[in-house]
N, C-alpha and C positions, 0 to 999 in steps of 0.2 A: 153119589145119585144116584137114585132110581128107574126116572124117569125123565124125558125130555120133551116142553112142553112148548108146541110151534103155534106161531098166530099167522094169519093170512090176514089181509085188507081186501082188496079189490073184488075177491072172490065170498068177499059177505055182499056183497052191495048186488050178486046173481037174481037173487029171487029164486021163483020155481024154479030156473034151471040151476040154482048152488050146488046141489047135488054131485049133477054131472063135473063141476067143475073140482069138487071136494074131493073125488073118489079120484079124477086124475090125480088131483095132488097126492091120493094117498098110495095112488099105483107106485108113483114115481119116488117118495122115500122109499117105498120099499128096494124099488130095483137101487138106490144109489145106496142104499146102508143095507144090502146082501153080502151072509158074511161077517156082520161087525158087530153081532153079540146082540141082536134085537128078537125080543118075543112077540110084541103086537104093534102095530100100527094102527088105530081108531082117530075117527072124529068124533069128538065129545063134547057139547056144550060150544061151540063155536072157536076151537083150536083143536089141533091135532097133537095126541098124548100116544106117547112111542115109548114102549116098554122096556126096559134093556134088562139085560142077563148082569148076573157078576161079574163076567169075565168080558166086559164089555171092552173094545176100542177107543178109548174117550178121546184123542186127539184125533184119529182118522175120523170117526164115527161127526167129529163137531167141525172137522173140513167139508166133508161129505155133504150133512145137511144145510151145512151155507148157502152149498152153490145149485139148490134145488129148488129150480124158477117157482115162484108160487107162495114161498114162504119170505112171510117180512119179518120176523123174528124170532129167537128159539132159545130157550133158557133151559140148566140142567137142574133138576130139583127134586124134592120128595113128596107123597101121598101123605094125607093125612085126615083126619074126622074135617068132617064141616060143624063139626060142635066148637062152642067159643071158649071152651074150660077146655079141651083136648086139644082144641087148636091154639090156645096160646102157649101152651108147655110146650108142645110139638115147634114153632116159634123159637122160642128160648132156648131147648133144648139143637137148633140148629143152625143156632149161632153162637154155642154157647163159649166154641174155642177162636172166636172171632177179637182182636180188639179194634176199641172204636170206642171215638167219645158224643160222636153225635147219632143218630138212625132219623128214617122214615119209614112207615109204614105204609106200602100202596097196596090197597084191596078192589077186587073188581070182584063181582059178582056177574058169574054167568049163570045163575039160577037164582032170581029174582024174587022166588018167594021164599026164601029164607028168611029169619026172623027179622036180623040185625041188617041194618042199612052195610054200605061200605062202610062210610062214615063212623059206626058204631063199631066196626069190627075195627077201624084202624085206632079207632080211641083207646078198646077197650087194652088189644093187644099192645097198643103205644105205652100205655101204662105201666102194664106186668113188666116188660121189658125194664123200662128207667128203673123200675123198681127194684127188678132183681139184677141190673148192671151200671146203675147210676149216670148213665150215657142220659144227655139231653135229646130232642127231641127238635128236629131243624128240617122244615117242611122245602128249604129252597138247595142248601145245599148241604146234605149230610155224607159222612164218611160208609154209613151204610145204609142198601134201600133194601129193604125185604117187602119184596111182592107176595100177595096173596091171591090166588085165583078160588073163586068158592063156585062147586058146581053142585049136586043134588044130592050125593052120597058121598061126597068126601072134598078134599081142599088141597091146593097144590102150594108150595112153598118152593121159592127162589132170591136168590141175590145179585142176579145178573143176568144182559139179556145181549144177545150175540146178534150184530145184523146179519137176514137173509137176502136174498136176489128181489124180492116180492113181484110183481108181475101176474102173469096167469101160468095157469100149470103147463106145460110142453104139451102137446097134442091134443089142447081143446079146439085150437083152431084151425085142425088141418096138416096138409102138407104142401110147404114151396121148395123151391130148391133156388141153391143160391148161387152166385159166379163166383167160386172164393181164387185169389191172387196169393202170392206170399208178400204182398204187401198189407199196409194197417187198416188201410179200412174196411177192406170187407167182410173180414172177422167181425169188427164192432158190427157192423149190419146185422150179421150172422145172429149176436147173442143178442142186440135190440129185436131183433121178431122172432127170435124164440120165446123173450120176455112178454111179448103177444100170441104167446101160445103156441106156435107153428111147431111141426119137426121139421127140419132144414138136410134138406140132402144136398150134398153138393159138387159142383164141377170146376176142375182145372183146368185151364189149356193152357200149353206146354209149345217150345217150340226145339223140342229134342230133337233131333241130332245137332241141329244149327248152332243152337244155346248149350247152356250146360244141363244137367238133372235137378241143378238147388233149387229152384222155385217150389218142384216138383216134391222134392224130400220137406222145403218149408211147406207148403200145404199140405202135407203128411200131419206135421206137428203141430200147426195151426186147428186142423181139425180134430187132433186126439184134445190139446187142452178145451175148445168146445164143446166136445163130447161129456164133459164131465158137466155141465150144465143140461144137455140132453140126454136120452139113450142112445144106445151104439149107432152111429149114419152112414150113409153111402157117401163116396169118394170116387167117382169119375174124373178118370185122367183120357183129356185127347191132345190126343200130337195135334199142333195149328201150322207148323210150320212150312208143311208141302199144300195148304188153303193159302197160306199167306204168300205164296211162290207166285203161286196163280195169280193172286190179285195183283200183284208188280207187277208182272209182266202182261196185266191186259187192260190195266186202269191207269190216269192219272195220277200222280205219286200224292198230289194233296190231301187225295180223301182216303188215303188208306187206313188213318184211321177208325174213321167213322166204318169203313166197309171192314173191317177186321170187327169191330164190334159190331153190327150187324149182322155178320156171321157166325159170333159167338153164339148172338143172344138168339138165333136160328137153331144152331145144335143144341144149347141146353132146351130150348122148350120141345124138341122131339124128345132128350131124355125125360122131361118131368113130363110130357105128355105119356111117356112107357112108365112113368113110376107114377102116377095118379097126382101128381103135383097139380095147383092150383093156382099157381104164380109165382112167378122170376125174380128175387133180390138179387141185389145190383150196392154195393159201397158207392154208389156216385154223389157227391157233393158239389150244389150248385157251383158252378165256376172256378175250380178247383184245376183243371188242364181242359186241352184245347175238347176234347170229346164232351165237357159236363158244362158245355154252354148250353141255354135255352135252346137254342136253335138247334145244336147237334145229338141233346138228350134227345128232342123229337125225333129229329129222324133215325135217330138209333131204335125207339121204342118203336116205329112204325113197321118193325122188322117184325115183330111178336105178335100172334093174337091171344096170347094170356097176357093178364095183368102182370105190368113190371115194378115193383115197389120198391124205394131208395130211402129207408131208415135212416138215410146220412145228409138228407138230400137239403136240408136250413142248419146242418152245422158245421162249424169252422174247423179247421184241421185243429188246432189248441182242443177244441174238445173233443174231437176223434181219437187224438192220441192219449185224452186223460183216461178214456176210457177203455183201450187198448190194456194201458197199463193195470187200469182195476180188475178187467178177465184174467190177463198174463198171456197177451198174446204179443206183447208190443216189443219184446225182449226179442222175438223168433223175426217178428213181420223186419226188424230193422237191417238185419243181414244182409249182408248185400246179394244182389241175384239179378240173375238176365230175366227179365220178363218175359213173356214170348210180344207183348207188345212193344217192345223196344226195337225188333227187328224189320229190317227196313223201314225206319223209321223217317217223315220226310223235313227238312230242316221247316219248309212253313207250311204245317197240317191245315185243313180247312177248320174254319172255326164257327163260320154260319152259312151251314148246308140247307138245303130244303130238299125234301122227301122227290118229289119228281126232278132234282137235279142228278141226286142220288141214283134212283131209278134209273132213268137213262145211261149213267156210267157202268150199271149192273147188267146191261143189258150182255154185255162183254161175256159175262160170266154164266157158267153152266150152276147156276146158283141148288138145283136138286139133291148133282151129283158132288158137291161141294160138302153138302148137309150129308148124306151119305160116307163121303171119306170118315166126318169128324165122328159119326155115330156108331159106325162100324168099326173103325181103329180105336178107337174108345177102350179104356179097360175100368171094367166096373173093380171097386176095394169095398170091402167090408172093417178091416181094418189098415190103418191110415200107412203101416209101413212095412204092406207087403208088394210084392215085386212090383213097380209100374211100370211102362210103355218104356 
């Protein structure tokens, strides 16, 4: 194969700003395929053309391109002339070693000034293949589908399409900070916001040495997987055990979970502002646990001045698990660990708090000092497997 032909969908609807999205997608593809035998990556006629060298690592290249957000689908193929006589012979040579009893020609013109319509090309090339091979044309369930894309100075031919991630290229929608746990939900939330074009930084709260380091290790492994969908990001590990201890000693037990979450939001926001992130991301799904009732979500969000986005808010657990499997984080997420929110958790947590109620309780806490504790004692990692706190 000489080329990869990659297509985008949502980007094509962007009008005058389309070039911004396309240029970002080109940059992300170049980053993802670096060192794999790529000559050039260019936008041509509404599709991305990736020029391959002779020593290309095809399997690894396929895996990398499939995870570039913004690519809807892609194919390995060949380039030839768009002249119909040359084209029909090129298609015949391309498929000559394949065994098939039925086929279809599917032509798409990226160059509308070509003298033949898509249906004309389908008919002429199809007749040539049928005459040379004896195979029949089947437009519904063909054994072989030959795709032809017509451009101003050439044509590309291929027979198989591979799915991409779709969405908008990471980086076009700004930077956000995601509160990442070792569980199932927050990695899916991060992935879903990446598909809307956001570059994601991560913050993980842990209670070591009160609890084991397992959640930190899992968070690092999860971020490493998520980095396959975006360029390398930062991961902050925030020690939260001492902060939790102060909350336990100074507040009624039923409010602990909501107070934990409000402190996490405040600390995450301080890091987000330092990083220039415009919003916070959580893995909340409405009604899933006590901190995710509508009332508690409202109370927790009140602690933030930045927007708090919740990509999973309307998803059920089955849908979240399915997507976690698809993106590759599920098997890590289900490894047993000791999440920091399990530390000092009450038997009967409050499920319908109000802002005024929680603010009265928080008067017993030195909140600015607790925020500083979290930020100053945290550690920023540029590689998920650096030594953590």
